[in-house]
SERO-397336 format. One record per residue (C-alpha): x, y, z. Coordinates in steps of 0.5 Angstrom, whole numbers, padded with zeros to 4 digits, always signed. Each point is the difference from the previous one (the first is absolute). Layout:
BEGIN
XYZ...
END
This chain:
BEGIN
-0140+0021+0044-0006-0004+0003-0005+0004-0004+0003-0001-0007-0001-0006-0005+0005+0000-0006-0002-0004-0006+0002-0001-0007-0005+0003-0004-0004-0006-0004-0002+0004-0006+0007+0004-0001+0005-0005+0003+0005+0005-0001-0003+0005+0006+0000-0001+0007-0006+0002+0004+0000+0002+0007-0007+0000+0004-0002+0003+0007-0003-0006+0004-0004+0005+0005-0003+0004-0006+0000-0006-0005+0002+0006-0005+0006-0001-0005+0005+0004+0003+0006+0001-0006+0002-0004-0006+0007-0001-0002+0002+0000-0007+0007-0001-0003+0001-0007-0002-0001-0002-0007-0002-0008+0001-0003-0004+0005+0002+0001+0008+0003-0006+0003+0001+0001+0007-0002+0006+0005+0003+0001+0007-0002+0005+0005+0005+0003+0005-0004+0004+0005+0006+0002+0004+0002+0005-0006-0007+0000-0003+0003-0003-0006-0003-0005-0006+0004-0004-0004-0002-0002-0006+0003-0005-0006-0003-0001-0007+0002-0004-0006+0003+0006-0003+0006-0002+0004-0001+0006+0005+0000+0001+0008-0004+0006+0002+0000+0003+0007-0006+0005+0001-0002+0004+0006-0007-0003+0001-0002+0006+0004+0001+0005-0006+0000-0005-0006+0007+0003-0002+0005-0004-0003+0006+0000+0004+0005-0005-0004+0000-0004-0006+0005-0006-0001+0001-0004-0007+0002-0007+0000+0003-0003-0006-0004-0006+0002-0007-0002+0002-0002+0001+0007-0003-0006+0003-0001+0002+0008+0003+0005+0005+0000+0002+0007+0003+0006+0004+0002+0001+0007+0002+0006+0004+0006+0002-0005+0000-0005-0006-0004-0003-0005+0001-0006-0003-0003-0003-0007+0001-0007-0003+0001+0001-0008-0002-0004-0006+0008-0002-0001+0000-0003+0007+0003+0006+0004-0001+0002+0007+0001+0008-0001+0001+0004+0006-0002+0008+0000+0001+0005+0005-0007+0002+0001+0001+0008+0000+0004+0000-0006-0001-0006-0004+0007-0001-0001+0002-0007-0001+0004-0003+0007+0001-0007-0003-0002-0005-0005+0000-0007+0001-0001-0005-0005-0004-0006+0003-0001-0004-0007-0007-0001+0002-0007+0003-0001-0003+0003+0007-0007+0001+0001-0001+0003+0007+0005+0004+0004+0000+0003+0007+0006+0004+0002+0003+0002+0007+0006+0003+0001+0005-0004-0003-0004-0007-0001-0005-0001-0005-0005-0006+0000-0003-0002-0007-0003-0005-0004+0002-0004-0006-0005-0005-0002-0002-0004+0006+0006+0002+0004+0001+0005+0005+0007+0003+0001+0004+0005+0005+0006+0003-0003+0005+0005+0004+0001+0006-0004+0007+0001+0004+0002-0007-0001-0002-0001-0007-0003-0007+0002-0006-0004+0001-0001-0001+0008-0006-0004+0000-0005-0004-0005-0006-0004+0000-0005-0002-0005-0008-0002+0000-0004-0005-0005-0003+0005-0004+0002+0007-0004+0000+0006+0005-0004+0006-0002+0001+0004+0006+0005+0001+0005+0001+0005+0006+0005+0000+0005+0000+0003+0007+0006+0002+0004+0001+0000+0007+0004-0004+0005+0000-0005-0006-0003+0000-0007-0007-0003-0001-0002-0001-0007-0007-0001-0002-0001-0004-0007-0006-0001-0004+0000-0005-0006-0004-0001-0006-0004-0005+0003-0003+0005+0005+0005-0003+0006+0003+0004+0005+0007-0001+0003+0004+0003+0006+0007-0001+0001+0004+0003+0005+0008+0001-0001+0004+0002+0007+0004+0006-0001+0005-0002+0006+0003-0006-0004+0000+0002-0008+0001-0007-0002-0006-0003+0002-0004-0003-0005-0008+0002-0001
END
């Protein structure tokens, strides 16, 4: 929503505050996590806010009403997550990528990568993620890497945009920004 700001509450790091940009007033406080909130994701199409916390839970909220809709508990720490139209993917502290059905939060698939993922983006059956100073693209149907690239410094932010190709925007710990383009026409291209 264009008039909404979502932040983790700095005074009480277990809460999420939603602010109306037009009125500059606090709209809602979402309470339910028992530890620091690590990641937030907004699904504006379905009016959902997805949060993950150090308490090893993922919560799905209706950000219009503030209602907690779903709750998922993991055995391991949740490092990062992303959603697309029908699924949620998260990277766990034990090196797994876990794919959940967005409506039910039932596990669809778990893939043991044996690496720590720090940032993640999903679209259909392709996942783009970072590990240290590497960017990897993983095909969930084939259960295989289809491309990778690396930069000189550790990656601290990543965003992928899917169209006729995948455009990947990366920021590193030194403040440098990078753009990579991966052609979907030839999935064996290397970035």
